[in-house]
Residue frames relative to the residue before (quaternion, step in Angstrom):
aa qw qx qy qz dx dy dz
E 1.0000 0.0000 0.0000 0.0000 0.00 0.00 0.00
V 0.3922 -0.7161 0.5322 0.2239 3.55 -0.85 1.02
Q 0.0452 0.7932 -0.6044 0.0589 3.56 -0.85 1.00
L 0.0463 -0.7635 0.6441 0.0035 3.52 -1.07 0.89
Q 0.0009 -0.8053 0.5924 -0.0224 3.57 -0.88 0.88
A 0.1516 -0.8020 0.5761 0.0441 3.53 -0.64 1.19
F 0.0820 0.7794 -0.6196 0.0427 3.55 -1.15 0.62
G 0.5561 0.6289 -0.4411 0.3173 3.54 -1.29 0.24
G 0.4879 0.6675 -0.4416 0.3484 3.59 1.22 -0.04
G 0.1319 0.7937 -0.5886 0.0785 3.53 -1.29 0.11
L 0.5733 -0.5557 0.4728 0.3729 3.52 -1.38 -0.29
V 0.0809 0.7928 -0.5960 0.0988 3.54 -0.80 1.03
Q 0.4854 -0.6500 0.4948 0.3116 3.56 -1.14 0.55
A 0.6371 -0.5130 0.4078 0.4058 3.54 -1.22 0.50
G 0.7464 0.3376 -0.2864 0.4969 3.53 -0.93 0.97
G 0.6057 0.5714 -0.3453 0.4329 3.55 1.26 -0.28
Y 0.3782 -0.7191 0.5401 0.2195 3.52 -1.31 -0.23
L 0.0585 -0.7488 0.6581 0.0528 3.50 -1.39 0.41
R 0.2054 -0.7501 0.6134 0.1375 3.53 -1.25 0.45
L 0.1716 -0.7885 0.5864 0.0705 3.54 -0.62 1.16
S 0.1112 -0.7766 0.6171 0.0601 3.53 -1.16 0.66
C 0.0678 -0.7790 0.6217 0.0445 3.53 -1.22 0.48
T 0.1854 -0.7638 0.6081 0.1113 3.54 -0.98 0.86
F 0.1898 -0.7829 0.5891 0.0634 3.54 -1.08 0.82
S 0.0824 0.7770 -0.6233 0.0319 3.55 -1.17 0.60
G 0.7067 0.4931 -0.3307 0.3848 3.54 -1.27 0.33
F 0.7724 0.1631 -0.1526 0.5945 3.57 1.26 0.15
T 0.6001 -0.5549 0.4286 0.3851 3.56 -1.29 0.25
F 0.3575 -0.8129 0.4212 0.1845 3.50 0.10 1.41
D 0.7563 0.4309 -0.2497 0.4242 3.58 0.69 -1.03
D 0.5591 0.5988 -0.3970 0.4138 3.60 1.24 0.12
Y 0.7697 0.3761 -0.1589 0.4907 3.59 1.20 -0.40
S 0.4792 -0.6010 0.5524 0.3225 3.48 -1.27 0.57
I 0.1024 -0.7846 0.6108 0.0269 3.54 -1.13 0.70
G 0.0227 0.8338 -0.5501 0.0411 3.55 -1.13 0.43
W 0.4545 -0.6562 0.5390 0.2690 3.48 -1.43 -0.12
Y 0.1174 -0.7336 0.6655 0.0711 3.49 -1.19 0.80
R 0.0862 -0.7765 0.6148 0.1079 3.54 -1.27 0.18
Q 0.1529 -0.7654 0.6174 0.0983 3.50 -1.25 0.49
A 0.2407 -0.7730 0.5761 0.1118 3.53 -0.57 1.22
P 0.6514 -0.5159 0.3679 0.4174 3.60 -1.16 0.47
G 0.8486 0.1450 -0.1288 0.4922 3.56 -0.85 1.02
K 0.6848 0.4520 -0.2838 0.4962 3.57 1.26 0.12
E 0.5717 -0.5825 0.4472 0.3659 3.52 -1.28 0.27
R 0.5974 -0.5538 0.4390 0.3790 3.51 -1.25 0.45
E 0.0572 -0.8056 0.5895 0.0117 3.58 -0.97 0.84
G 0.5032 -0.6281 0.5022 0.3163 3.51 -1.19 0.59
V 0.2436 -0.7894 0.5530 0.1076 3.57 -0.91 0.93
S 0.7850 -0.1602 0.1773 0.5715 3.55 0.77 -1.02
C 0.0026 -0.7874 0.6156 0.0322 3.53 -1.20 0.47
I 0.1953 -0.7598 0.6119 0.1013 3.52 -1.31 0.41
S 0.4411 -0.7316 0.4596 0.2426 3.53 -0.83 1.00
S 0.5787 -0.6032 0.4408 0.3270 3.50 -1.34 0.33
G 0.7104 0.4927 -0.2691 0.4245 3.58 0.98 -0.75
D 0.8443 0.1001 -0.0195 0.5261 3.52 0.09 -1.31
G 0.4949 -0.6916 0.4153 0.3228 3.59 1.25 0.09
S 0.2890 0.7616 -0.5324 0.2302 3.55 1.12 0.52
T 0.2671 -0.7966 0.5348 0.0901 3.53 -1.07 0.81
Y 0.1302 -0.7605 0.6321 0.0716 3.50 -1.31 0.48
Y 0.0378 -0.7824 0.6216 0.0086 3.54 -1.09 0.79
I 0.4567 -0.6181 0.5386 0.3454 3.53 -1.15 0.50
D 0.6876 -0.5310 0.3082 0.3876 3.54 -1.18 0.65
S 0.6839 0.5372 -0.3036 0.3893 3.58 0.87 -0.91
V 0.7500 0.3453 -0.2184 0.5202 3.63 1.17 -0.35
Q 0.4136 0.7200 -0.4653 0.3067 3.58 1.28 -0.15
G 0.8036 0.2482 -0.2059 0.5003 3.56 -0.84 1.00
R 0.7215 0.3850 -0.2436 0.5214 3.60 1.24 -0.22
F 0.7521 0.3108 -0.1691 0.5560 3.58 1.10 -0.72
T 0.0888 -0.7749 0.6235 0.0525 3.55 -1.20 0.65
I 0.1866 -0.7832 0.5869 0.0856 3.54 -0.74 1.09
S 0.0546 0.7892 -0.6102 0.0434 3.56 -1.09 0.70
R 0.1690 -0.7764 0.5994 0.0964 3.54 -1.24 0.45
D 0.1806 -0.7406 0.6365 0.1173 3.53 -1.24 0.58
N 0.2636 -0.8100 0.5038 0.1437 3.57 -0.16 1.25
A 0.6074 0.5572 -0.3587 0.4382 3.60 1.12 -0.49
K 0.7679 0.3346 -0.1760 0.5171 3.57 1.11 -0.69
N 0.3734 -0.7405 0.4748 0.2947 3.60 1.29 -0.05
T 0.5158 0.6344 -0.4221 0.3916 3.55 0.89 0.91
L 0.1919 -0.7372 0.6415 0.0909 3.48 -1.30 0.60
E 0.0617 -0.8064 0.5874 0.0307 3.55 -0.98 0.78
L 0.1232 -0.7554 0.6371 0.0912 3.51 -1.30 0.44
Q 0.1668 -0.7656 0.6172 0.0714 3.54 -0.52 1.22
M 0.0733 -0.8097 0.5822 -0.0072 3.55 -0.65 1.15
D 0.0398 -0.8115 0.5819 -0.0373 3.55 -0.49 1.23
R 0.8261 0.1839 -0.1529 0.5103 3.55 -1.30 0.41
L 0.0625 0.8474 -0.5217 0.0759 3.51 0.86 1.01
E 0.2143 -0.7660 0.6001 0.0844 3.50 -1.16 0.77
P 0.6406 -0.5272 0.3725 0.4158 3.61 -1.11 0.48
E 0.6271 0.5540 -0.3331 0.4346 3.59 1.11 -0.64
D 0.5984 0.5586 -0.3633 0.4449 3.59 1.25 -0.20
T 0.4343 0.7077 -0.4519 0.3261 3.58 1.27 -0.10
G 0.4380 0.6766 -0.5167 0.2888 3.54 -0.99 0.90
V 0.5343 -0.5621 0.4944 0.3926 3.51 -1.33 -0.11
Y 0.2159 -0.7910 0.5669 0.0801 3.56 -0.77 1.10
Y 0.1116 -0.7979 0.5924 0.0067 3.52 -0.90 1.04
C 0.2767 -0.6949 0.6252 0.2229 3.55 -1.05 0.69
M 0.0056 -0.8238 0.5662 -0.0284 3.54 -1.06 0.64
S 0.0061 -0.7584 0.6497 0.0523 3.49 -1.34 0.28
T 0.2972 -0.7193 0.5955 0.1990 3.53 -1.17 0.59
I 0.0560 -0.8212 0.5666 -0.0371 3.52 -0.47 1.24
D 0.8334 -0.1122 0.0223 0.5408 3.54 -0.57 1.20
G 0.7600 -0.4116 0.1867 0.4670 3.54 0.94 0.98
T 0.6686 0.4678 -0.3005 0.4938 3.59 1.23 -0.12
P 0.3030 -0.7567 0.5447 0.1972 3.62 -0.71 1.01
Y 0.1070 -0.7693 0.6283 0.0445 3.53 -1.05 0.86
F 0.1019 -0.7855 0.6094 0.0335 3.55 -0.95 0.96
G 0.4493 -0.6435 0.5447 0.2956 3.52 -1.18 0.63
Q 0.6971 -0.5078 0.3223 0.3903 3.57 -1.30 0.13
G 0.5228 -0.6643 0.4025 0.3512 3.60 1.20 -0.22
T 0.0844 -0.7596 0.6428 0.0517 3.50 -1.23 0.63
L 0.4094 -0.7560 0.4692 0.2017 3.56 -0.83 1.05
V 0.0933 -0.7577 0.6453 0.0292 3.52 -0.96 1.00
T 0.0195 -0.7918 0.6100 -0.0241 3.55 -0.78 1.07
V 0.0862 -0.7929 0.6031 0.0129 3.55 -0.68 1.13
S 0.2079 -0.7969 0.5595 0.0934 3.55 -0.58 1.18
S 0.4247 -0.7164 0.4987 0.2401 3.55 -1.10 0.73
C-alpha cells in the first residue's frame, strides 16, 4: 500500500522559515519523481516544486524560486522542502505527492501559516 506522510508545518512570521518533511512507503521510492503541492484558502491546489528520480533535477514555481529548496534522500525514502523568507502568500496546506504508474498519490497534508 502506497503511503505518504507529511509533517513539519506550523505558524511562522513573515520572513521566517520552516522545513517540511515527507516519508514514503509502499513503492520503490527512487524510481519516481516526487514533489510538493499546496492549497491556499479558497484556491485550487497547485504544484510548488518537484525533484526527479534520476539526476535529481529540480523545478520550482516562480513565486518560490530562490526561497524554497527541495531535496530527497533515497536511502531513507524521505522528501524535504526547506522554506526560507516565507511570505503570507505561502500560507496553505502542503501535500507531498508522487505519481506512480499513472496514479497520483497525495499525503494527508501539513498546514503552514505565515503571519504578516
